[in-house]
Steps between C-alpha positions, in 0.01 A plus 500: 500500500559297817843529671736204472428270799863378507516241779138539621358207299785274604425554869124483446448868578249738343765773470843596628476561876804726534451786256627841611191712433303594816186284507253510792379148414840367608519703819636289784362620830805474722457642851680812385284552194185448707616770742602735218162461332321554830693824543397608149135432581532668839651808338206527261225428754646732764545774238870526577656800322798287395550122506855376441599155371870430440710196412790379293478473120273209412359454850140501374402863560350560156309172513343610830398830343340320206312275741376808682387659173306186405271530802466873550150632567300673226478829691878543490687684224848354455797662336811287439832675440791273409859614513423873509801730487566868451489822696229731620205511263594182314378284788175693507457424129555128569224519763259675263573244227442210741160643595411584137464869579549714191678835526549763229830483315749739654311520831700643789576305818234697688241422230588130509477492878163673489378244244603218730339662802175557309501136390552375856223720637267380222574134577444564871166667428399192299584273794816363341842459659821559306806282553831553324745211485864577424694189395883516491467809721868478600569684172322811624731789582500672838308781332251248363441347842440844646249569224313183594479620858342821376233297320392345830425849631203526265198420714135577561416571859641195685506267199800415286427563132789286382691204639846396386652153488876507448662175388874471450839359586667537845660833406150652491457417867844646572415821315178549696682434827747780425468779761431749221191296404345509848179666383452233232576218746231632732244447223590130467228335707560140385818331379655156444835375374518171308824319575637196316339155545641244743607153373175325593297781341697467177416128486130573565505779241643270232247225577214752495583635155529148362161399640334811353579369149407139572825363642544284810724748677770234535679570171793648698681294763552629853873547443427684173275744686771558759754583229250732331462694824876516543560638151204741485493630855127425507405776254190377308600639161841333521340175617283514187800559274699212648207256503397582144846426358534190720176356359629562147814303589297215653274492192791474257637205703162327527487536880163555667664618824739791542787396724791677662720361221276666240543835673877454522508452124315829454749672728803345330374616160465856632138528389370639830695826517339624822664219699846645448481783752185429698585272796699756698246780448201278567625359827645826630 
């Protein structure tokens, strides 16, 4: 069953351009995202023990990771861990699950660690590299972060047997910068922080997503784009939310262009909740 196109047909679009699910096909290569992706690639190619990508909620981190996964080489084994939590031993189980490594029920921590080490050595012997990606890594405890550092100590001669990519919100960067995490910080060989989009980037981002689905890119006026930046702080996910509702409003009124007045109606009706407390935080 196909999803309801809502306003898409009215605007002559193949699908809604502002859905909230991460989708690499919609990725807008702002200067920041280009640099962040370059750092991801650099981390992999240089065999960095840990690569760190941080940014606000909805800044496009997960979309970048999905883009990376779509073009990874065949001789790389990837494990993706999303939103892992828990103490010592539980994180190790998340890692084993992500790499599809089976362990006997009731196995001790030492047995699990040995299983992981044997797997990494086996992959290395077969000429394969192992990369673990931790999304929403800001949810890892201090103990969990320390356990990740211990994983990077597994090596063969001068070669790293496992590389880690940590992706998370700004508090992840703060946690790693803590003096007590100095040993972990020293293992971060590549890092990038995605900040919010500037006004002109927001306008280009909106036009890009519209063109991807067959639009002209001019469905939002210049003043509308300026207001969208003001009320979202330039956070992509919030831009998507605001634009999606605005296009619904324009559709119901039979308007092929979203204007500043359309957006004001959305705000007056209280539909875009994120606008209520965002401006101060986003510009601070």
